[in-house]
C-alpha positions as CSV (number, residue, x, y, z in Angstrom):
1,M,-26.3,65.1,-83.8
2,L,-25.0,68.3,-85.5
3,L,-25.6,70.3,-82.3
4,N,-23.6,67.6,-80.4
5,Y,-20.6,68.2,-82.7
6,I,-20.9,71.9,-82.4
7,W,-21.0,71.8,-78.5
8,I,-18.0,69.4,-78.4
9,S,-16.1,71.6,-80.8
10,F,-16.4,74.5,-78.4
11,F,-14.5,72.7,-75.8
12,L,-11.9,71.0,-78.1
13,I,-11.1,74.3,-79.9
14,A,-11.0,76.2,-76.6
15,F,-8.6,73.6,-75.1
16,A,-6.4,73.7,-78.2
17,V,-6.2,77.5,-78.2
18,A,-5.5,77.7,-74.4
19,V,-2.7,75.1,-74.8
20,L,-1.3,77.0,-77.8
21,T,-1.5,80.3,-75.9
22,F,0.3,78.8,-72.9
23,A,3.0,77.3,-75.1
24,L,3.7,80.6,-76.9
25,T,3.4,83.0,-74.0
26,G,3.8,80.9,-70.8
27,D,0.6,82.6,-69.4
28,S,-1.3,80.0,-67.4
29,E,-4.0,82.4,-66.5
30,V,-5.9,81.3,-69.6
31,F,-6.7,78.0,-67.9
32,K,-8.0,79.8,-64.8
33,A,-10.1,82.0,-67.0
34,I,-11.7,79.0,-68.7
35,I,-12.6,77.3,-65.4
36,D,-13.9,80.6,-64.0
37,A,-16.1,81.1,-67.1
38,T,-17.7,77.6,-66.7
39,F,-18.9,78.4,-63.1
40,A,-19.9,82.0,-63.9
41,S,-21.9,81.1,-67.0
42,A,-23.7,78.3,-65.3
43,K,-24.7,80.6,-62.4
44,M,-25.8,83.3,-64.8
45,A,-27.9,80.8,-66.7
46,V,-30.0,79.9,-63.7
47,M,-29.8,83.0,-61.4
48,D,-29.7,85.9,-63.9
49,I,-31.7,84.5,-66.8
50,A,-33.9,81.4,-66.0
51,L,-35.4,82.6,-62.7
52,P,-36.3,86.1,-64.0
53,L,-37.5,84.6,-67.2
54,A,-39.9,82.3,-65.3
55,G,-41.9,85.4,-64.1
56,I,-42.1,87.0,-67.6
57,M,-42.9,83.7,-69.3
58,T,-45.6,83.0,-66.7
59,L,-47.2,86.5,-67.4
60,W,-47.2,86.1,-71.1
61,L,-48.2,82.5,-71.4
62,G,-51.2,83.5,-69.3
63,L,-52.0,86.4,-71.5
64,M,-51.6,84.3,-74.7
65,N,-53.9,81.7,-73.3
66,V,-56.5,84.4,-72.7
67,G,-56.0,85.5,-76.3
68,E,-56.3,82.0,-77.7
69,K,-59.5,81.4,-75.7
70,A,-60.9,84.7,-76.9
71,G,-60.4,83.6,-80.5
72,A,-57.4,85.8,-81.4
73,V,-55.8,83.0,-83.5
74,R,-59.0,82.2,-85.4
75,F,-59.6,85.9,-86.0
76,L,-56.2,86.3,-87.5
77,S,-56.7,83.2,-89.5
78,K,-59.8,84.7,-91.1
79,I,-57.9,87.8,-92.1
80,I,-55.0,86.1,-93.8
81,G,-56.9,83.1,-95.2
82,P,-57.5,84.4,-98.7
83,F,-53.8,85.2,-99.1
84,F,-52.6,81.7,-98.0
85,H,-55.2,79.9,-100.1
86,K,-53.2,81.3,-103.1
87,L,-49.9,80.1,-101.8
88,F,-51.1,76.5,-101.4
89,P,-53.1,75.9,-104.6
90,E,-52.7,72.1,-104.4
91,I,-54.7,72.0,-101.1
92,P,-58.5,72.0,-101.7
93,A,-60.3,74.9,-100.1
94,D,-62.5,72.6,-98.0
95,H,-59.6,70.4,-96.9
96,P,-58.7,70.3,-93.1
97,A,-55.1,71.2,-93.9
98,Q,-56.2,74.7,-94.9
99,G,-57.5,75.5,-91.4
100,Q,-54.6,73.8,-89.7
101,L,-52.1,75.8,-91.8
102,L,-53.7,79.1,-91.0
103,L,-54.0,78.2,-87.3
104,N,-50.3,77.2,-87.2
105,F,-49.1,80.5,-88.9
106,S,-51.4,82.6,-86.7
107,A,-50.1,80.9,-83.5
108,N,-46.5,81.5,-84.6
109,M,-47.2,85.1,-85.4
110,L,-48.6,85.6,-81.9
111,G,-45.7,83.8,-80.3
112,L,-47.8,80.8,-79.2
113,D,-45.0,78.2,-79.8
114,N,-46.7,75.5,-77.6
115,A,-49.8,75.7,-79.7
116,A,-48.1,76.2,-83.0
117,T,-46.0,73.0,-83.0
118,P,-48.9,70.6,-82.6
119,L,-50.9,72.5,-85.1
120,G,-48.0,72.4,-87.6
121,L,-47.5,68.6,-87.1
122,K,-51.2,68.1,-87.7
123,A,-51.1,70.2,-90.8
124,M,-48.1,68.3,-92.1
125,Q,-50.0,65.0,-91.6
126,S,-53.0,66.4,-93.4
127,M,-50.8,67.5,-96.4
128,Q,-49.2,64.1,-96.5
129,E,-52.6,62.6,-97.1
130,L,-52.7,64.6,-100.3
131,N,-49.1,63.8,-101.2
132,P,-48.8,61.3,-104.1
133,K,-45.2,60.5,-103.3
134,K,-45.1,59.7,-99.6
135,D,-41.3,59.8,-99.2
136,T,-40.9,63.1,-101.1
137,A,-41.9,66.6,-100.0
138,S,-44.8,68.0,-101.9
139,N,-45.0,71.6,-103.1
140,A,-47.4,72.6,-100.3
141,Q,-45.2,71.1,-97.6
142,I,-42.2,72.9,-98.9
143,M,-44.0,76.2,-98.9
144,F,-45.2,75.4,-95.4
145,L,-41.6,74.8,-94.2
146,A,-40.3,77.9,-95.9
147,I,-42.7,80.1,-94.1
148,N,-42.1,78.4,-90.8
149,T,-38.3,78.5,-91.1
150,S,-38.4,82.3,-91.9
151,G,-39.5,82.9,-88.3
152,L,-42.5,85.3,-89.0
153,T,-43.4,86.6,-85.5
154,L,-45.4,89.7,-84.6
155,I,-44.8,89.5,-80.9
156,P,-41.2,88.5,-80.0
157,I,-41.9,88.1,-76.3
158,A,-38.9,85.8,-75.5
159,I,-36.4,88.3,-77.0
160,L,-38.1,91.3,-75.2
161,A,-37.9,89.3,-72.0
162,Q,-34.2,88.6,-72.3
163,R,-33.5,92.2,-73.0
164,A,-35.5,93.3,-69.9
165,I,-33.6,90.7,-67.8
166,L,-30.2,91.8,-69.0
167,G,-30.9,95.5,-68.1
168,A,-31.9,97.1,-71.5
169,A,-33.0,100.7,-70.9
170,N,-36.0,100.1,-73.2
171,P,-36.5,96.3,-74.1
172,T,-39.0,97.1,-76.8
173,D,-36.8,99.4,-78.9
174,I,-36.0,96.4,-81.2
175,F,-39.7,95.8,-81.9
176,V,-40.1,97.8,-85.1
177,P,-36.6,96.8,-86.5
178,L,-37.4,93.2,-85.8
179,L,-40.8,93.4,-87.4
180,I,-39.1,94.6,-90.6
181,T,-36.3,92.0,-90.6
182,T,-38.7,89.0,-90.0
183,Y,-41.0,90.2,-92.8
184,C,-38.0,90.5,-95.2
185,S,-36.9,86.9,-94.4
186,T,-40.5,85.6,-94.8
187,L,-40.9,87.5,-98.1
188,G,-37.7,86.1,-99.4
189,G,-38.6,82.5,-98.6
190,I,-42.1,82.9,-100.1
191,I,-40.7,84.4,-103.4
192,Y,-38.0,81.8,-103.8
193,V,-40.5,78.9,-103.4
194,A,-43.1,80.6,-105.5
195,I,-40.6,80.9,-108.4
196,K,-39.7,77.2,-108.0
197,Q,-43.3,76.2,-108.0
198,K,-44.4,78.7,-110.6
199,I,-47.0,80.3,-108.4
200,N,-48.4,83.4,-109.9
201,L,-47.2,86.2,-107.4
202,F,-49.0,88.7,-109.6
203,N,-52.4,87.2,-108.7
204,K,-54.6,90.0,-107.4
205,T,-55.0,88.6,-104.0
206,V,-51.3,87.7,-103.6
207,L,-50.1,91.0,-105.1
208,G,-52.5,93.0,-102.9
209,W,-51.2,91.4,-99.7
210,L,-47.5,91.3,-100.6
211,G,-47.6,94.7,-102.2
212,G,-49.7,96.3,-99.3
213,I,-47.4,94.9,-96.6
214,T,-44.3,95.8,-98.5
215,A,-45.5,99.3,-99.0
216,V,-46.3,99.8,-95.3
217,I,-42.8,98.4,-94.4
218,A,-41.1,100.6,-96.9
219,A,-43.0,103.7,-95.8
220,L,-42.1,102.9,-92.2
221,M,-38.4,102.6,-93.2
222,F,-38.5,105.9,-95.1
223,Y,-40.2,107.7,-92.3
224,C,-37.6,106.3,-89.8
225,L,-34.8,107.4,-92.0
226,S,-36.1,111.0,-91.8
227,L,-36.0,111.1,-88.1
228,E,-33.1,112.2,-85.8
229,P,-31.7,109.5,-83.6
230,A,-33.6,110.7,-80.5
231,Q,-36.9,111.0,-82.5
232,L,-36.2,107.5,-84.0
233,A,-35.8,106.0,-80.5
234,R,-38.9,107.6,-79.2
235,F,-41.0,106.5,-82.3
236,S,-39.8,103.0,-82.0
237,N,-40.5,102.9,-78.3
238,I,-44.1,104.4,-78.8
239,I,-44.9,101.8,-81.5
240,G,-43.4,98.8,-79.7
241,N,-44.9,99.6,-76.3
242,G,-48.2,100.7,-77.9
243,I,-48.7,97.5,-79.9
244,L,-47.9,95.3,-76.9
245,L,-50.3,97.3,-74.8
246,L,-52.9,97.0,-77.5
247,V,-52.5,93.2,-77.7
248,I,-52.9,92.9,-73.9
249,V,-56.0,95.0,-73.8
250,G,-57.4,93.4,-76.9
251,F,-56.9,89.9,-75.5
252,I,-58.7,90.8,-72.2
253,G,-61.4,92.7,-74.1
254,G,-61.9,89.8,-76.4
255,G,-62.2,87.4,-73.4
256,L,-64.9,89.7,-71.9
257,Y,-66.7,89.8,-75.2
258,K,-66.6,86.0,-75.5
259,R,-67.8,85.8,-71.9
260,I,-64.9,83.5,-70.9
261,N,-63.5,83.5,-67.3
262,V,-60.5,85.7,-68.1
263,Y,-58.8,85.2,-64.8
264,E,-59.0,81.3,-64.9
265,A,-57.8,81.4,-68.5
266,F,-54.9,83.5,-67.5
267,I,-54.0,81.1,-64.6
268,D,-54.3,78.0,-66.9
269,G,-51.9,79.4,-69.3
270,A,-49.6,80.9,-66.7
271,K,-49.1,77.5,-65.1
272,E,-47.0,76.5,-68.0
273,G,-44.6,79.4,-67.5
274,F,-42.5,78.0,-64.7
275,S,-42.4,74.5,-66.1
276,T,-41.4,75.8,-69.6
277,T,-38.6,77.7,-68.0
278,I,-37.4,74.7,-66.0
279,K,-37.2,72.7,-69.2
280,I,-34.8,75.0,-70.9
281,I,-32.3,75.3,-68.0
282,P,-30.2,72.3,-68.9
283,Y,-30.0,73.4,-72.6
284,L,-29.2,76.9,-71.5
285,I,-26.4,75.9,-69.1
286,A,-24.9,73.6,-71.7
287,M,-24.8,76.2,-74.5
288,L,-23.8,79.1,-72.2
289,V,-20.9,77.1,-70.7
290,G,-19.7,76.0,-74.1
291,I,-19.8,79.5,-75.5
292,A,-18.2,81.0,-72.4
293,V,-15.3,78.5,-72.6
294,F,-14.9,79.3,-76.3
295,R,-14.8,83.0,-75.5
296,A,-12.6,82.7,-72.4
297,S,-9.9,80.8,-74.3
298,G,-9.6,83.5,-76.8
299,A,-11.0,81.5,-79.7
300,M,-14.1,83.7,-80.1
301,G,-11.9,86.7,-80.3
302,Y,-9.8,85.1,-83.0
303,L,-13.0,84.2,-84.9
304,I,-14.4,87.7,-84.7
305,D,-11.1,89.3,-85.6
306,G,-10.8,87.0,-88.6
307,L,-14.2,87.9,-89.8
308,A,-13.6,91.5,-89.2
309,W,-10.4,91.4,-91.2
310,C,-12.2,89.7,-94.1
311,F,-15.0,92.4,-94.2
312,N,-12.6,95.2,-93.7
313,A,-10.6,94.0,-96.7
314,L,-13.8,94.1,-98.7
315,G,-14.3,97.7,-97.6
316,F,-17.3,97.0,-95.2
317,D,-17.8,98.6,-91.8
318,T,-17.0,95.8,-89.2
319,D,-19.1,96.9,-86.2
320,F,-21.7,94.1,-86.9
321,V,-19.2,91.3,-86.8
322,G,-19.4,90.7,-83.0
323,A,-23.1,89.6,-83.5
324,L,-22.5,87.1,-86.3
325,P,-22.1,84.1,-84.0
326,T,-25.8,84.3,-83.2
327,A,-26.6,84.4,-86.9
328,F,-24.4,81.3,-87.5
329,M,-26.1,79.4,-84.8
330,K,-29.7,80.2,-85.5
331,P,-30.3,77.7,-88.4
332,L,-28.8,74.9,-86.3
333,S,-30.3,75.4,-82.8
334,G,-32.9,77.7,-81.3
335,S,-31.5,77.1,-77.8
336,G,-27.9,77.5,-79.0
337,A,-28.8,80.8,-80.8
338,K,-30.6,82.1,-77.8
339,A,-27.7,81.3,-75.6
340,M,-25.4,83.0,-78.1
341,M,-27.7,86.1,-78.1
342,V,-27.7,86.2,-74.2
343,E,-23.9,85.8,-74.1
344,T,-23.4,88.6,-76.7
345,M,-25.6,91.0,-74.8
346,S,-23.9,90.1,-71.6
347,T,-20.5,90.7,-73.2
348,Y,-21.2,93.9,-75.1
349,G,-24.3,95.2,-73.3
350,A,-27.9,94.8,-74.0
351,D,-28.2,98.4,-75.4
352,S,-25.0,98.2,-77.5
353,F,-25.2,98.0,-81.3
354,V,-23.9,94.4,-81.3
355,G,-26.3,93.4,-78.5
356,R,-29.3,94.7,-80.3
357,L,-28.2,93.2,-83.6
358,S,-27.9,89.8,-82.1
359,C,-31.6,90.2,-81.0
360,L,-32.5,90.9,-84.6
361,F,-30.5,87.9,-85.8
362,Q,-32.4,85.8,-83.2
363,G,-35.8,87.0,-84.3
364,S,-35.3,87.3,-88.0
365,A,-35.3,83.5,-88.8
366,D,-35.9,80.2,-87.2
367,T,-34.1,76.9,-86.6
368,T,-34.2,75.6,-90.3
369,F,-32.6,72.2,-89.8
370,Y,-34.6,71.4,-86.6
371,I,-37.9,72.4,-88.2
372,I,-37.3,70.4,-91.3
373,A,-36.2,67.4,-89.3
374,L,-39.2,67.7,-87.0
375,Y,-42.0,68.2,-89.6
376,F,-40.6,66.0,-92.4
377,G,-39.6,63.3,-89.9
378,S,-43.1,63.2,-88.4
379,V,-44.5,62.0,-91.8
380,G,-41.6,59.9,-93.0
381,I,-40.3,62.2,-95.8
382,R,-36.7,61.5,-96.8
383,K,-36.4,63.5,-100.0
384,T,-36.8,67.1,-99.1
385,R,-36.1,68.5,-102.6
386,Y,-35.3,72.3,-102.2
387,A,-36.8,72.8,-98.8
388,V,-33.4,73.2,-97.1
389,Q,-32.2,75.7,-99.7
390,A,-35.5,77.7,-99.2
391,G,-35.0,77.8,-95.5
392,L,-31.4,78.9,-95.8
393,I,-32.1,81.5,-98.3
394,A,-34.8,83.0,-96.0
395,D,-32.2,82.9,-93.2
396,L,-29.6,84.7,-95.3
397,I,-32.1,87.4,-96.3
398,G,-33.0,87.8,-92.6
399,V,-29.3,88.2,-91.7
400,V,-28.6,90.8,-94.4
401,S,-31.8,92.8,-93.6
402,A,-31.1,92.7,-89.9
403,I,-27.6,94.2,-90.5
404,L,-29.1,97.0,-92.7
405,V,-32.0,97.8,-90.4
406,A,-29.7,97.8,-87.4
407,Y,-27.5,100.4,-89.0
408,V,-30.6,102.5,-89.7
409,F,-32.0,102.3,-86.2
410,F,-29.1,101.8,-83.9
411,H,-25.8,102.9,-85.4
């Protein structure tokens, strides 16, 4: 419902701005610009984005299916299991929810959205069995939602694919910055919920994991700060491409070790690539047309100029303002934020500072309101307690960290 109001607002505000512009200047070209923008953005959604995306999605869904069959998700679950046991103390160690939680988080980190959602719904149902107040979110359910809404992802395939489609010189140059920002948002969400639930973050296991990962991220940041721009770009490229290549080889090698039919597993997963892309076309067209109309009328320019004026008055550099619409849209709609990211890269350039920052915004958090509605709605929870606040705090931390990291890597 909220997305419906946002989409309608794009058109109503655009129409009002166009009429006001015509009344003040007598320039009727603004009406033509709006109509041209509707046709151009609809064509771009299908010809320039959806069709090329189908090939990339087919490739990676095939590879991800190989990894899943090879046991990559379960392997990752075993590694992070002790850490998550401490974050969900109310769930017994032998309860099915423990395994479902770990599988959901592992699938999310590997970018297996199609597998992560069913696993997450099952985990929510299992946690509901332990919930004494069926209409109120339990501590475990809130922690689960906070981690999910923080958007922790190790392999941002969809964002890398969009950058490749829109002509980025090196689509993977946002890999390391995105890894840092998504970790910051996740860490922020965990700390907030842990404080609310009085979870001991100084537990040896928790402190070891959080401290170890934070130390690695901090060391990576300090090292990157010591590099010249050309060296930094080369380092990020090597890390990004190297990790992705390692994932591909690891999945295929794991499949061979498990003695599965790697080719058939790839084909089975790849079959979903085209159908998945077809499903998003209507949403993509709707949001891109709405955003294009909003921009063509001049309303987007006024919004960005207004934000720039506010930040400039506060003494901040304003180069990041052009990417903020993606950050505003992300908690509300994944497809809307994706469309805003695409439109921003199309307008400013995939390799521009604003274009890259919009990618960081897209990857540093998840659709908070949608995830809460989906998971809590599936088990009939009406009283969400502080789950929304936890999700939005994680989103805000992701936005701030994305801006800071973007200035380090790309400015």
